[in-house]
C-alpha positions in Angstrom: 135.2 51.5 104.0 133.5 48.2 103.4 134.5 45.0 105.4 135.9 43.7 102.1 138.5 46.5 101.9 139.6 46.3 105.5 143.3 45.6 106.1 144.0 41.9 106.6 145.9 41.2 109.9 146.4 37.5 109.3 145.4 34.5 107.2 145.8 31.0 108.5 144.6 27.5 107.7 142.5 25.6 110.1 141.4 22.0 109.7 138.2 20.7 111.4 136.5 17.4 110.8 138.7 16.9 107.6 137.6 20.4 106.2 140.3 22.9 105.4 139.2 26.4 106.3 140.9 29.6 105.6 140.6 32.1 108.5 141.2 35.8 107.7 141.4 38.2 110.5 140.4 41.8 110.0 139.4 45.0 111.8 135.7 44.2 111.6 132.9 43.6 114.0 131.1 40.5 112.8 132.0 37.0 111.6 131.4 36.0 108.0 131.4 32.4 107.0 131.3 31.5 103.2 131.6 28.5 100.9 133.1 29.6 97.6 130.6 28.8 94.8 133.2 28.2 92.2 135.6 25.9 94.0 134.0 24.8 97.4 136.7 26.4 99.4 135.6 27.6 102.9 136.6 31.1 104.2 135.8 32.6 107.4 136.6 36.3 108.1 136.6 37.3 111.8 137.5 40.2 114.0 141.2 40.3 114.6 141.0 39.5 118.3 138.4 36.6 118.1 139.5 33.7 120.4 140.5 30.5 118.8 138.3 28.5 121.0 135.2 30.5 120.2 136.0 30.3 116.5 136.5 26.5 116.6 133.3 26.0 118.5 131.3 28.3 116.0 132.6 26.4 113.0 132.0 23.0 114.6 128.4 24.1 115.2 128.0 24.8 111.4 130.1 21.9 110.3 127.2 19.9 108.6 126.2 22.9 106.7 129.7 23.6 105.6 130.4 20.0 104.6 127.2 19.8 102.5 128.0 23.0 100.5 131.7 22.2 100.3 131.0 18.9 98.7 128.3 20.4 96.4 130.4 23.2 95.0 133.6 21.0 94.9 131.8 18.5 92.8 130.5 21.3 90.4 134.0 22.7 90.0 135.5 19.2 89.2 133.2 18.9 86.1 135.5 19.3 83.2 134.3 21.3 80.2 135.7 19.7 77.1 136.4 21.4 73.8 134.2 19.1 71.7 131.1 19.1 69.6 127.8 19.3 71.6 129.7 19.8 74.9 126.9 20.8 77.3 127.1 24.4 78.7 125.1 26.5 81.0 123.7 29.8 79.9 120.9 31.8 81.5 119.6 28.8 83.4 119.3 26.6 80.4 121.3 23.8 78.7 123.2 25.0 75.6 125.5 22.9 73.3 128.8 23.9 71.8 129.0 24.0 68.0 132.5 24.1 66.5 133.0 25.8 63.1 136.3 25.0 61.5 136.3 27.2 58.4 136.7 30.7 59.8 139.9 32.9 59.7 139.3 34.7 63.1 138.3 33.1 66.3 134.8 34.1 67.5 132.3 32.9 70.1 128.6 33.8 69.9 125.1 32.3 70.5 121.8 32.0 68.8 120.0 32.5 72.2 118.0 29.3 71.6 120.2 26.3 72.5 123.7 26.7 70.9 126.9 28.5 71.6 129.1 28.6 68.4 132.9 29.0 68.3 134.7 29.8 65.1 138.0 27.8 65.3 140.8 29.7 63.5 143.8 28.0 62.1 146.0 29.2 65.1 143.2 28.3 67.7 144.6 26.5 70.8 142.2 24.3 72.7 143.9 25.2 76.0 142.5 28.7 75.5 139.0 27.6 75.2 137.9 28.1 78.8 139.4 31.7 78.7 137.4 32.4 75.6 134.3 30.9 77.1 134.7 33.0 80.2 135.0 36.1 78.1 131.8 35.2 76.4 130.1 34.9 79.8 131.4 38.3 80.9 130.4 40.0 77.7 126.8 38.5 77.7 126.3 39.1 81.4 127.2 42.8 80.9 124.6 43.1 78.0 122.0 42.0 80.5 123.2 43.9 83.7 123.6 47.4 82.3 119.9 47.8 81.2 118.8 45.9 84.3 120.8 48.2 86.8 119.5 51.2 84.9 116.0 50.0 85.2 116.2 49.1 88.9 118.1 52.2 90.0 115.4 54.3 88.5 112.7 52.4 90.4 114.6 52.6 93.7 115.7 56.2 93.1 119.5 55.4 93.2 122.5 56.1 91.2 125.5 53.9 90.6 128.9 55.2 89.4 130.3 51.9 88.1 129.1 48.4 87.1 131.7 45.7 86.6 131.8 42.0 85.8 134.6 39.6 86.9 135.2 36.1 88.2 134.4 36.0 92.0 135.2 33.2 94.4 132.8 33.6 97.2 130.0 36.1 96.2 127.6 36.6 93.4 128.0 40.3 93.7 129.5 43.1 95.9 128.8 46.8 96.5 131.1 49.6 97.5 128.6 51.7 99.6 130.7 54.9 99.7 131.7 54.9 96.0 128.4 53.4 94.6 130.4 50.8 92.7 128.9 47.4 91.9 130.7 44.2 90.9 128.9 41.0 89.7 130.2 37.5 89.4 130.6 36.4 85.6 129.2 33.0 86.7 125.7 34.7 86.9 125.7 34.3 83.1 124.9 30.6 83.8 121.8 31.5 85.9 118.1 32.3 85.2 117.2 35.9 84.6 115.3 36.0 87.8 118.3 35.0 89.8 120.3 37.8 88.1 117.7 40.3 88.9 117.7 39.1 92.5 121.4 39.9 92.8 121.0 43.2 91.0 118.4 44.4 93.5 120.3 42.9 96.3 123.4 44.9 95.5 121.5 48.1 94.9 119.7 47.7 98.2 123.2 47.9 99.8 123.4 51.5 98.6 120.6 52.1 100.9 121.5 49.8 103.8 125.1 48.3 103.8 124.3 45.5 106.4 122.1 42.5 106.1 119.8 43.6 108.9 116.0 43.9 109.2 115.9 47.1 107.4 117.8 45.5 104.4 115.2 42.7 104.4 112.4 45.2 104.4 113.9 47.0 101.5 114.2 43.9 99.5 110.6 43.0 100.4 109.4 46.4 99.2 111.1 46.4 95.9 111.2 42.6 95.0 108.6 40.9 97.0 109.5 37.5 95.4 113.3 37.8 95.9 113.5 34.5 97.7 112.6 32.7 94.5 115.4 34.5 92.6 117.8 33.7 95.5 116.8 29.9 95.4 117.6 29.8 91.7 121.1 30.7 92.2 121.6 27.0 93.3 
């Protein structure tokens, strides 16, 4: 069972230096500290018997790093996407522009893969559903990229996956269930360059060989994707 599937013993809120931190206690051995890339929320997952004093000292030692990324991702999440002509959108690491078509009977969203994302605005179209439709677009487009990319890399790495899924994720770009060979990817990856997406694919596939982020895992990444650090940096 992966650390993500372990039973939660408790979930409490902690405030340090004006930062609100969600503390989740589980039956695990290591401490995991994350800043959600979609909201800026701070989560720390710890072994269930971790002393409060030790936890507070650890978080305090990382406070500048936490504050930096909390502010960065909070600012990004506060940028409102408006349903308006030429609204700037991110897609595959590039700037795209929303084009609204008003004379279609059925709603549809698609791209020319150059610089535009089109939406057919049907008579019963509700603007409050725009973000939902846009997120569906990102999931579908990302899936088109992921399936052949995973197939390519699992052949190179001599691996086999049983499932590939795309969904909105709060704190991770991807996840791997080691025992079931199931991979999930964050739909927000559709906004990132292909090199960044490929990095996440190889990263999650590498966890089918080594579940932990240890020296062996780094060696696997270096072997199969020597420039993986460049892809990681492009995630932002």
